[in-house]
VOLO-222343 format. One record per atom (N, C-alpha, C): residue number from 1; residue in three letters; chain; atom name; x, y, z. Coordinates in Angstrom, 1 decimal. Example, Ala and Ser with C-alpha at 12.3 -4.5 7.8 and 13.67 -1.06 7.14 Angstrom:
+------+------+-------+------+--------+--------+--------+
: resi : resn : chain : name :     c1 :     c2 :     c3 :
+------+------+-------+------+--------+--------+--------+
:    1 :  ALA :     A :    N :   13.2 :   -5.7 :    7.8 :
:    1 :  ALA :     A :   CA :   12.3 :   -4.5 :    7.8 :
:    1 :  ALA :     A :    C :   13.2 :   -3.3 :    7.8 :
:    2 :  SER :     A :    N :   12.8 :   -2.2 :    7.1 :
:    2 :  SER :     A :   CA :   13.7 :   -1.1 :    7.1 :
:    2 :  SER :     A :    C :   12.9 :    0.0 :    7.9 :
+------+------+-------+------+--------+--------+--------+
// end
This chain:
+------+------+-------+------+--------+--------+--------+
: resi : resn : chain : name :     c1 :     c2 :     c3 :
+------+------+-------+------+--------+--------+--------+
:    1 :  MET :     A :    N :   18.1 :  -19.2 :  -62.8 :
:    1 :  MET :     A :   CA :   18.0 :  -20.2 :  -61.6 :
:    1 :  MET :     A :    C :   17.5 :  -21.4 :  -61.1 :
:    2 :  VAL :     A :    N :   18.2 :  -21.9 :  -60.7 :
:    2 :  VAL :     A :   CA :   17.6 :  -23.2 :  -60.3 :
:    2 :  VAL :     A :    C :   16.7 :  -23.0 :  -59.2 :
:    3 :  ASP :     A :    N :   15.5 :  -24.1 :  -59.7 :
:    3 :  ASP :     A :   CA :   13.9 :  -24.1 :  -58.7 :
:    3 :  ASP :     A :    C :   14.7 :  -25.0 :  -57.6 :
:    4 :  THR :     A :    N :   14.5 :  -24.4 :  -56.8 :
:    4 :  THR :     A :   CA :   14.9 :  -25.1 :  -55.0 :
:    4 :  THR :     A :    C :   13.9 :  -26.2 :  -54.7 :
:    5 :  GLN :     A :    N :   12.7 :  -25.6 :  -55.0 :
:    5 :  GLN :     A :   CA :   11.9 :  -26.9 :  -54.6 :
:    5 :  GLN :     A :    C :   11.7 :  -27.9 :  -55.5 :
:    6 :  LYS :     A :    N :   11.9 :  -28.1 :  -56.9 :
:    6 :  LYS :     A :   CA :   12.4 :  -29.4 :  -58.0 :
:    6 :  LYS :     A :    C :   13.4 :  -30.1 :  -57.4 :
:    7 :  SER :     A :    N :   14.6 :  -29.1 :  -57.2 :
:    7 :  SER :     A :   CA :   15.7 :  -29.7 :  -56.6 :
:    7 :  SER :     A :    C :   15.1 :  -30.8 :  -55.3 :
:    8 :  ARG :     A :    N :   14.5 :  -30.2 :  -54.6 :
:    8 :  ARG :     A :   CA :   14.7 :  -30.7 :  -53.7 :
:    8 :  ARG :     A :    C :   13.7 :  -32.1 :  -54.0 :
:    9 :  THR :     A :    N :   12.7 :  -32.0 :  -54.8 :
:    9 :  THR :     A :   CA :   11.8 :  -33.2 :  -54.6 :
:    9 :  THR :     A :    C :   12.3 :  -34.3 :  -55.5 :
:   10 :  PHE :     A :    N :   13.4 :  -34.1 :  -56.6 :
:   10 :  PHE :     A :   CA :   14.1 :  -34.7 :  -57.1 :
:   10 :  PHE :     A :    C :   15.2 :  -35.6 :  -56.4 :
:   11 :  GLY :     A :    N :   15.9 :  -34.8 :  -55.5 :
:   11 :  GLY :     A :   CA :   16.6 :  -35.4 :  -54.5 :
:   11 :  GLY :     A :    C :   16.3 :  -36.2 :  -53.6 :
:   12 :  ALA :     A :    N :   15.0 :  -36.3 :  -53.2 :
:   12 :  ALA :     A :   CA :   13.8 :  -37.3 :  -52.1 :
:   12 :  ALA :     A :    C :   13.7 :  -38.2 :  -53.2 :
:   13 :  VAL :     A :    N :   13.4 :  -38.2 :  -54.2 :
:   13 :  VAL :     A :   CA :   12.8 :  -39.0 :  -55.2 :
:   13 :  VAL :     A :    C :   14.2 :  -40.1 :  -55.5 :
:   14 :  VAL :     A :    N :   15.2 :  -39.3 :  -55.7 :
:   14 :  VAL :     A :   CA :   16.5 :  -40.2 :  -55.9 :
:   14 :  VAL :     A :    C :   17.1 :  -41.2 :  -54.6 :
:   15 :  VAL :     A :    N :   16.6 :  -40.7 :  -53.6 :
:   15 :  VAL :     A :   CA :   16.9 :  -41.2 :  -52.3 :
:   15 :  VAL :     A :    C :   15.9 :  -42.2 :  -52.2 :
:   16 :  LEU :     A :    N :   14.7 :  -41.8 :  -52.4 :
:   16 :  LEU :     A :   CA :   13.7 :  -42.8 :  -52.3 :
:   16 :  LEU :     A :    C :   13.9 :  -44.2 :  -52.9 :
:   17 :  VAL :     A :    N :   14.4 :  -44.0 :  -54.3 :
:   17 :  VAL :     A :   CA :   14.5 :  -45.2 :  -55.1 :
:   17 :  VAL :     A :    C :   15.8 :  -46.1 :  -54.6 :
:   18 :  GLN :     A :    N :   16.5 :  -45.1 :  -54.5 :
:   18 :  GLN :     A :   CA :   18.1 :  -45.6 :  -54.1 :
:   18 :  GLN :     A :    C :   17.8 :  -46.8 :  -52.5 :
:   19 :  GLY :     A :    N :   16.8 :  -46.2 :  -52.1 :
:   19 :  GLY :     A :   CA :   17.3 :  -47.2 :  -50.6 :
:   19 :  GLY :     A :    C :   16.3 :  -48.0 :  -50.9 :
:   20 :  ALA :     A :    N :   15.1 :  -47.7 :  -51.8 :
:   20 :  ALA :     A :   CA :   14.3 :  -49.1 :  -52.4 :
:   20 :  ALA :     A :    C :   15.1 :  -50.2 :  -52.5 :
:   21 :  VAL :     A :    N :   15.9 :  -49.8 :  -53.9 :
:   21 :  VAL :     A :   CA :   16.9 :  -50.8 :  -54.2 :
:   21 :  VAL :     A :    C :   17.7 :  -51.4 :  -53.3 :
:   22 :  THR :     A :    N :   18.6 :  -50.9 :  -52.3 :
:   22 :  THR :     A :   CA :   18.9 :  -51.2 :  -51.2 :
:   22 :  THR :     A :    C :   18.6 :  -52.3 :  -50.1 :
:   23 :  ALA :     A :    N :   17.2 :  -51.9 :  -49.9 :
:   23 :  ALA :     A :   CA :   16.1 :  -52.9 :  -48.9 :
:   23 :  ALA :     A :    C :   15.8 :  -53.7 :  -49.7 :
:   24 :  LEU :     A :    N :   15.2 :  -53.7 :  -51.0 :
:   24 :  LEU :     A :   CA :   14.6 :  -54.8 :  -51.9 :
:   24 :  LEU :     A :    C :   16.1 :  -56.0 :  -52.3 :
:   25 :  LEU :     A :    N :   17.3 :  -55.0 :  -52.6 :
:   25 :  LEU :     A :   CA :   18.0 :  -56.1 :  -53.3 :
:   25 :  LEU :     A :    C :   19.6 :  -55.5 :  -52.9 :
:   26 :  PRO :     A :    N :   19.5 :  -56.1 :  -51.6 :
:   26 :  PRO :     A :   CA :   21.1 :  -55.5 :  -51.1 :
:   26 :  PRO :     A :    C :   22.7 :  -55.7 :  -51.7 :
:   27 :  ARG :     A :    N :   21.9 :  -57.1 :  -52.1 :
:   27 :  ARG :     A :   CA :   23.5 :  -57.7 :  -53.2 :
:   27 :  ARG :     A :    C :   24.0 :  -56.7 :  -54.3 :
:   28 :  VAL :     A :    N :   22.9 :  -55.9 :  -55.0 :
:   28 :  VAL :     A :   CA :   23.0 :  -55.0 :  -56.1 :
:   28 :  VAL :     A :    C :   24.2 :  -54.1 :  -55.4 :
:   29 :  SER :     A :    N :   23.7 :  -53.7 :  -54.4 :
:   29 :  SER :     A :   CA :   24.6 :  -52.6 :  -53.3 :
:   29 :  SER :     A :    C :   25.7 :  -52.8 :  -53.1 :
:   30 :  VAL :     A :    N :   26.0 :  -53.9 :  -52.7 :
:   30 :  VAL :     A :   CA :   27.0 :  -54.7 :  -52.5 :
:   30 :  VAL :     A :    C :   28.0 :  -54.9 :  -53.6 :
:   31 :  ARG :     A :    N :   27.6 :  -55.2 :  -55.0 :
:   31 :  ARG :     A :   CA :   28.4 :  -55.4 :  -55.9 :
:   31 :  ARG :     A :    C :   28.9 :  -54.0 :  -56.4 :
:   32 :  PHE :     A :    N :   28.2 :  -53.2 :  -56.1 :
:   32 :  PHE :     A :   CA :   28.4 :  -51.6 :  -56.4 :
:   32 :  PHE :     A :    C :   29.7 :  -51.3 :  -56.0 :
:   33 :  ILE :     A :    N :   29.8 :  -51.3 :  -54.7 :
:   33 :  ILE :     A :   CA :   30.3 :  -50.9 :  -53.3 :
:   33 :  ILE :     A :    C :   31.9 :  -51.5 :  -54.2 :
:   34 :  LYS :     A :    N :   31.6 :  -52.8 :  -54.4 :
:   34 :  LYS :     A :   CA :   33.1 :  -53.7 :  -54.8 :
:   34 :  LYS :     A :    C :   33.4 :  -53.0 :  -55.9 :
:   35 :  ASN :     A :    N :   32.8 :  -52.6 :  -56.6 :
:   35 :  ASN :     A :   CA :   33.1 :  -52.1 :  -58.4 :
:   35 :  ASN :     A :    C :   33.6 :  -50.9 :  -57.5 :
:   36 :  ALA :     A :    N :   33.5 :  -50.0 :  -56.6 :
:   36 :  ALA :     A :   CA :   33.8 :  -49.1 :  -56.4 :
:   36 :  ALA :     A :    C :   35.3 :  -49.0 :  -56.1 :
:   37 :  ILE :     A :    N :   35.2 :  -49.6 :  -54.4 :
:   37 :  ILE :     A :   CA :   36.4 :  -50.0 :  -53.9 :
:   37 :  ILE :     A :    C :   37.6 :  -50.9 :  -55.2 :
:   38 :  GLY :     A :    N :   37.0 :  -51.1 :  -55.8 :
:   38 :  GLY :     A :   CA :   37.8 :  -51.9 :  -56.8 :
:   38 :  GLY :     A :    C :   38.9 :  -51.2 :  -57.3 :
:   39 :  LYS :     A :    N :   38.1 :  -50.1 :  -57.6 :
:   39 :  LYS :     A :   CA :   39.5 :  -48.6 :  -58.3 :
:   39 :  LYS :     A :    C :   40.4 :  -48.5 :  -57.6 :
:   40 :  ASN :     A :    N :   40.2 :  -48.7 :  -56.4 :
:   40 :  ASN :     A :   CA :   41.3 :  -47.6 :  -56.0 :
:   40 :  ASN :     A :    C :   42.2 :  -49.0 :  -54.9 :
:   41 :  PHE :     A :    N :   41.6 :  -50.3 :  -54.9 :
:   41 :  PHE :     A :   CA :   41.9 :  -51.4 :  -54.2 :
:   41 :  PHE :     A :    C :   42.4 :  -52.7 :  -54.9 :
:   42 :  HIS :     A :    N :   43.4 :  -53.2 :  -54.6 :
:   42 :  HIS :     A :   CA :   43.7 :  -54.7 :  -55.3 :
:   42 :  HIS :     A :    C :   42.5 :  -55.6 :  -54.0 :
:   43 :  ASN :     A :    N :   42.6 :  -56.5 :  -55.5 :
:   43 :  ASN :     A :   CA :   41.9 :  -57.9 :  -54.6 :
:   43 :  ASN :     A :    C :   40.3 :  -57.1 :  -54.0 :
:   44 :  ALA :     A :    N :   39.5 :  -55.8 :  -54.3 :
:   44 :  ALA :     A :   CA :   38.7 :  -56.4 :  -53.8 :
:   44 :  ALA :     A :    C :   37.4 :  -57.0 :  -54.4 :
:   45 :  SER :     A :    N :   37.4 :  -57.5 :  -55.7 :
:   45 :  SER :     A :   CA :   36.4 :  -58.4 :  -56.4 :
:   45 :  SER :     A :    C :   36.6 :  -59.7 :  -55.3 :
:   46 :  GLU :     A :    N :   37.1 :  -60.2 :  -54.4 :
:   46 :  GLU :     A :   CA :   37.6 :  -61.1 :  -53.7 :
:   46 :  GLU :     A :    C :   36.7 :  -61.0 :  -52.6 :
:   47 :  LEU :     A :    N :   36.6 :  -59.5 :  -52.2 :
:   47 :  LEU :     A :   CA :   36.0 :  -59.4 :  -50.7 :
:   47 :  LEU :     A :    C :   34.5 :  -60.1 :  -50.6 :
:   48 :  GLU :     A :    N :   34.0 :  -60.7 :  -49.7 :
:   48 :  GLU :     A :   CA :   32.6 :  -61.1 :  -49.4 :
:   48 :  GLU :     A :    C :   31.7 :  -60.7 :  -48.3 :
:   49 :  ALA :     A :    N :   30.8 :  -60.5 :  -48.8 :
:   49 :  ALA :     A :   CA :   30.1 :  -59.6 :  -48.1 :
:   49 :  ALA :     A :    C :   29.1 :  -60.4 :  -46.5 :
:   50 :  LYS :     A :    N :   29.2 :  -60.2 :  -45.4 :
:   50 :  LYS :     A :   CA :   29.0 :  -61.3 :  -44.3 :
:   50 :  LYS :     A :    C :   27.3 :  -60.8 :  -44.1 :
:   51 :  PRO :     A :    N :   26.7 :  -62.1 :  -44.2 :
:   51 :  PRO :     A :   CA :   25.0 :  -61.8 :  -43.7 :
:   51 :  PRO :     A :    C :   24.4 :  -60.6 :  -43.0 :
:   52 :  ALA :     A :    N :   25.3 :  -60.1 :  -41.9 :
:   52 :  ALA :     A :   CA :   25.2 :  -59.3 :  -40.5 :
:   52 :  ALA :     A :    C :   24.7 :  -58.0 :  -41.8 :
:   53 :  TYR :     A :    N :   26.7 :  -57.5 :  -42.2 :
:   53 :  TYR :     A :   CA :   26.2 :  -56.7 :  -43.2 :
:   53 :  TYR :     A :    C :   24.8 :  -56.2 :  -44.8 :
:   54 :  VAL :     A :    N :   24.6 :  -57.3 :  -44.8 :
:   54 :  VAL :     A :   CA :   23.5 :  -57.6 :  -45.7 :
:   54 :  VAL :     A :    C :   22.5 :  -57.1 :  -45.0 :
:   55 :  ARG :     A :    N :   22.0 :  -57.4 :  -44.3 :
:   55 :  ARG :     A :   CA :   21.1 :  -56.9 :  -43.0 :
:   55 :  ARG :     A :    C :   21.1 :  -55.6 :  -42.5 :
:   56 :  GLN :     A :    N :   22.4 :  -55.1 :  -42.4 :
:   56 :  GLN :     A :   CA :   22.2 :  -53.4 :  -42.5 :
:   56 :  GLN :     A :    C :   22.3 :  -52.7 :  -43.3 :
:   57 :  LEU :     A :    N :   22.5 :  -53.0 :  -44.7 :
:   57 :  LEU :     A :   CA :   22.4 :  -52.6 :  -45.8 :
:   57 :  LEU :     A :    C :   21.0 :  -52.4 :  -45.8 :
:   58 :  ARG :     A :    N :   20.2 :  -53.4 :  -45.7 :
:   58 :  ARG :     A :   CA :   18.6 :  -53.9 :  -45.9 :
:   58 :  ARG :     A :    C :   17.8 :  -52.5 :  -44.5 :
:   59 :  ALA :     A :    N :   18.4 :  -52.7 :  -43.5 :
:   59 :  ALA :     A :   CA :   18.2 :  -51.7 :  -42.8 :
:   59 :  ALA :     A :    C :   18.5 :  -49.8 :  -42.9 :
:   60 :  VAL :     A :    N :   19.6 :  -49.8 :  -43.9 :
:   60 :  VAL :     A :   CA :   19.8 :  -48.2 :  -44.3 :
:   60 :  VAL :     A :    C :   19.0 :  -48.2 :  -45.4 :
:   61 :  GLY :     A :    N :   18.5 :  -49.1 :  -45.9 :
:   61 :  GLY :     A :   CA :   17.5 :  -49.3 :  -47.6 :
:   61 :  GLY :     A :    C :   16.5 :  -48.7 :  -46.6 :
:   62 :  VAL :     A :    N :   15.5 :  -49.7 :  -45.6 :
:   62 :  VAL :     A :   CA :   14.6 :  -49.0 :  -45.2 :
:   62 :  VAL :     A :    C :   14.4 :  -47.7 :  -44.6 :
:   63 :  GLY :     A :    N :   15.7 :  -47.3 :  -44.0 :
:   63 :  GLY :     A :   CA :   15.8 :  -45.9 :  -43.6 :
:   63 :  GLY :     A :    C :   15.8 :  -45.0 :  -44.3 :
:   64 :  MET :     A :    N :   16.5 :  -45.3 :  -45.6 :
:   64 :  MET :     A :   CA :   16.7 :  -44.1 :  -46.9 :
:   64 :  MET :     A :    C :   14.8 :  -43.7 :  -47.1 :
:   65 :  VAL :     A :    N :   14.4 :  -44.9 :  -47.5 :
:   65 :  VAL :     A :   CA :   13.2 :  -44.6 :  -48.0 :
:   65 :  VAL :     A :    C :   11.9 :  -43.8 :  -46.7 :
:   66 :  ALA :     A :    N :   12.1 :  -44.5 :  -45.8 :
:   66 :  ALA :     A :   CA :   11.4 :  -43.9 :  -44.8 :
:   66 :  ALA :     A :    C :   11.7 :  -41.9 :  -44.6 :
:   67 :  ALA :     A :    N :   12.9 :  -41.8 :  -44.8 :
:   67 :  ALA :     A :   CA :   13.3 :  -40.3 :  -44.5 :
:   67 :  ALA :     A :    C :   13.0 :  -39.7 :  -46.0 :
:   68 :  ALA :     A :    N :   13.1 :  -40.3 :  -47.2 :
:   68 :  ALA :     A :   CA :   12.5 :  -39.1 :  -48.3 :
:   68 :  ALA :     A :    C :   11.1 :  -39.7 :  -48.4 :
:   69 :  GLY :     A :    N :   10.7 :  -40.5 :  -47.9 :
:   69 :  GLY :     A :   CA :    8.8 :  -40.8 :  -47.9 :
:   69 :  GLY :     A :    C :    8.6 :  -39.2 :  -47.0 :
:   70 :  THR :     A :    N :    8.9 :  -39.3 :  -45.8 :
:   70 :  THR :     A :   CA :    8.5 :  -38.3 :  -44.8 :
:   70 :  THR :     A :    C :    9.1 :  -36.9 :  -45.8 :
:   71 :  ASP :     A :    N :    9.9 :  -36.4 :  -46.4 :
:   71 :  ASP :     A :   CA :   10.3 :  -35.0 :  -46.5 :
:   71 :  ASP :     A :    C :    9.6 :  -34.8 :  -48.1 :
:   72 :  LEU :     A :    N :    9.4 :  -36.0 :  -48.6 :
:   72 :  LEU :     A :   CA :    7.8 :  -35.8 :  -49.8 :
:   72 :  LEU :     A :    C :    6.6 :  -35.7 :  -49.3 :
:   73 :  LEU :     A :    N :    6.5 :  -36.1 :  -48.4 :
:   73 :  LEU :     A :   CA :    5.2 :  -35.9 :  -47.6 :
:   73 :  LEU :     A :    C :    4.9 :  -34.6 :  -47.0 :
:   74 :  LEU :     A :    N :    5.9 :  -34.2 :  -46.5 :
:   74 :  LEU :     A :   CA :    6.2 :  -32.6 :  -45.8 :
:   74 :  LEU :     A :    C :    6.1 :  -31.6 :  -47.0 :
:   75 :  GLN :     A :    N :    6.9 :  -31.8 :  -48.1 :
:   75 :  GLN :     A :   CA :    7.0 :  -30.6 :  -48.9 :
:   75 :  GLN :     A :    C :    5.9 :  -30.9 :  -49.4 :
:   76 :  SER :     A :    N :    4.6 :  -31.9 :  -49.9 :
:   76 :  SER :     A :   CA :    3.4 :  -31.9 :  -50.6 :
:   76 :  SER :     A :    C :    2.3 :  -31.0 :  -49.0 :
:   77 :  ALA :     A :    N :    2.7 :  -31.3 :  -47.9 :
:   77 :  ALA :     A :   CA :    1.5 :  -30.7 :  -47.1 :
:   77 :  ALA :     A :    C :    2.1 :  -29.1 :  -46.9 :
:   78 :  ALA :     A :    N :    3.6 :  -28.8 :  -47.4 :
:   78 :  ALA :     A :   CA :    3.9 :  -27.2 :  -47.1 :
:   78 :  ALA :     A :    C :    3.5 :  -26.5 :  -48.3 :
:   79 :  GLU :     A :    N :    3.0 :  -27.2 :  -49.9 :
:   79 :  GLU :     A :   CA :    2.8 :  -26.7 :  -50.6 :
:   79 :  GLU :     A :    C :    1.0 :  -27.0 :  -50.9 :
:   80 :  ASP :     A :    N :    0.7 :  -27.4 :  -49.9 :
:   80 :  ASP :     A :   CA :   -0.7 :  -27.3 :  -49.7 :
:   80 :  ASP :     A :    C :   -1.4 :  -26.3 :  -48.7 :
:   81 :  GLU :     A :    N :   -0.2 :  -26.1 :  -47.6 :
:   81 :  GLU :     A :   CA :   -0.6 :  -24.9 :  -46.7 :
:   81 :  GLU :     A :    C :   -0.3 :  -23.5 :  -47.8 :
:   82 :  ASP :     A :    N :    0.5 :  -23.3 :  -48.2 :
:   82 :  ASP :     A :   CA :    1.1 :  -22.3 :  -49.2 :
:   82 :  ASP :     A :    C :   -0.6 :  -21.6 :  -50.0 :
:   83 :  ASP :     A :    N :   -0.6 :  -23.2 :  -50.7 :
:   83 :  ASP :     A :   CA :   -2.0 :  -23.0 :  -52.1 :
:   83 :  ASP :     A :    C :   -2.6 :  -22.3 :  -50.4 :
:   84 :  GLY :     A :    N :   -3.1 :  -22.9 :  -49.5 :
:   84 :  GLY :     A :   CA :   -4.9 :  -22.1 :  -48.7 :
:   84 :  GLY :     A :    C :   -4.3 :  -20.8 :  -47.9 :
:   85 :  ASP :     A :    N :   -3.1 :  -20.7 :  -47.7 :
:   85 :  ASP :     A :   CA :   -2.3 :  -19.3 :  -47.4 :
:   85 :  ASP :     A :    C :   -3.1 :  -18.2 :  -48.3 :
:   86 :  ASP :     A :    N :   -2.5 :  -18.4 :  -49.6 :
:   86 :  ASP :     A :   CA :   -2.8 :  -17.5 :  -51.1 :
:   86 :  ASP :     A :    C :   -4.2 :  -17.2 :  -50.7 :
:   87 :  VAL :     A :    N :   -5.1 :  -18.0 :  -50.7 :
:   87 :  VAL :     A :   CA :   -6.4 :  -18.2 :  -51.1 :
:   87 :  VAL :     A :    C :   -7.1 :  -17.3 :  -49.7 :
:   88 :  GLY :     A :    N :   -6.7 :  -17.6 :  -48.5 :
:   88 :  GLY :     A :   CA :   -7.5 :  -17.5 :  -47.8 :
:   88 :  GLY :     A :    C :   -6.5 :  -15.5 :  -47.4 :
:   89 :  ALA :     A :    N :   -5.7 :  -15.2 :  -48.2 :
:   89 :  ALA :     A :   CA :   -5.5 :  -13.8 :  -48.2 :
:   89 :  ALA :     A :    C :   -6.0 :  -12.9 :  -49.0 :
:   90 :  ALA :     A :    N :   -6.7 :  -13.6 :  -50.2 :
:   90 :  ALA :     A :   CA :   -7.1 :  -12.8 :  -51.1 :
:   90 :  ALA :     A :    C :   -8.7 :  -13.0 :  -50.7 :
:   91 :  ASP :     A :    N :   -9.0 :  -13.9 :  -49.9 :
:   91 :  ASP :     A :   CA :  -10.6 :  -13.6 :  -49.4 :
:   91 :  ASP :     A :    C :  -10.6 :  -12.6 :  -48.5 :
:   92 :  ALA :     A :    N :   -9.8 :  -12.4 :  -47.3 :
:   92 :  ALA :     A :   CA :   -9.1 :  -11.7 :  -46.8 :
:   92 :  ALA :     A :    C :   -9.8 :  -10.3 :  -47.2 :
:   93 :  ALA :     A :    N :   -8.7 :  -10.3 :  -48.3 :
:   93 :  ALA :     A :   CA :   -8.6 :   -8.4 :  -49.3 :
:   93 :  ALA :     A :    C :   -9.8 :   -8.4 :  -50.0 :
:   94 :  ASP :     A :    N :  -10.9 :   -9.4 :  -50.2 :
:   94 :  ASP :     A :   CA :  -12.0 :   -9.6 :  -50.7 :
:   94 :  ASP :     A :    C :  -13.1 :   -8.8 :  -49.8 :
:   95 :  ALA :     A :    N :  -12.4 :   -9.0 :  -48.7 :
:   95 :  ALA :     A :   CA :  -13.6 :   -9.1 :  -47.8 :
:   95 :  ALA :     A :    C :  -13.4 :   -7.4 :  -47.5 :
:   96 :  ALA :     A :    N :  -11.7 :   -6.9 :  -47.2 :
:   96 :  ALA :     A :   CA :  -12.1 :   -5.6 :  -46.6 :
:   96 :  ALA :     A :    C :  -12.5 :   -4.9 :  -47.7 :
:   97 :  ASP :     A :    N :  -11.9 :   -5.4 :  -48.8 :
:   97 :  ASP :     A :   CA :  -12.7 :   -4.8 :  -50.0 :
:   97 :  ASP :     A :    C :  -14.2 :   -4.2 :  -49.9 :
:   98 :  ALA :     A :    N :  -15.1 :   -5.2 :  -49.8 :
:   98 :  ALA :     A :   CA :  -16.7 :   -5.5 :  -49.7 :
:   98 :  ALA :     A :    C :  -17.2 :   -4.5 :  -48.1 :
:   99 :  ALA :     A :    N :  -16.2 :   -4.3 :  -47.2 :
:   99 :  ALA :     A :   CA :  -16.7 :   -3.8 :  -46.3 :
:   99 :  ALA :     A :    C :  -16.2 :   -2.3 :  -46.9 :
:  100 :  GLU :     A :    N :  -15.4 :   -1.8 :  -47.2 :
:  100 :  GLU :     A :   CA :  -14.8 :   -0.3 :  -47.5 :
:  100 :  GLU :     A :    C :  -16.4 :    0.0 :  -48.4 :
:  101 :  ASP :     A :    N :  -16.6 :   -0.7 :  -49.5 :
:  101 :  ASP :     A :   CA :  -18.0 :   -0.4 :  -50.2 :
:  101 :  ASP :     A :    C :  -19.2 :    0.1 :  -49.5 :
+------+------+-------+------+--------+--------+--------+
// end
């Protein structure tokens, strides 16, 4: 069975890396998009990205980094809470056992 927590973490890391590349190197993303479009359309290699599109790609990349980073932080906080709940439950059980004695 697939570990969903590891899958979520892996997905967030992939989005984080892709967003960082898009934010820092938008021309690489433009080249990738042109290659993808070129598989289905003629003369796609002749397309030229306008400066506004490059700025928009940068903004999308920053948003991806922010979203993935937030997801990773929330996952980390949830794991810490889960670990804390287990310890608290064990302490409560020990206290109940001690009260019975």
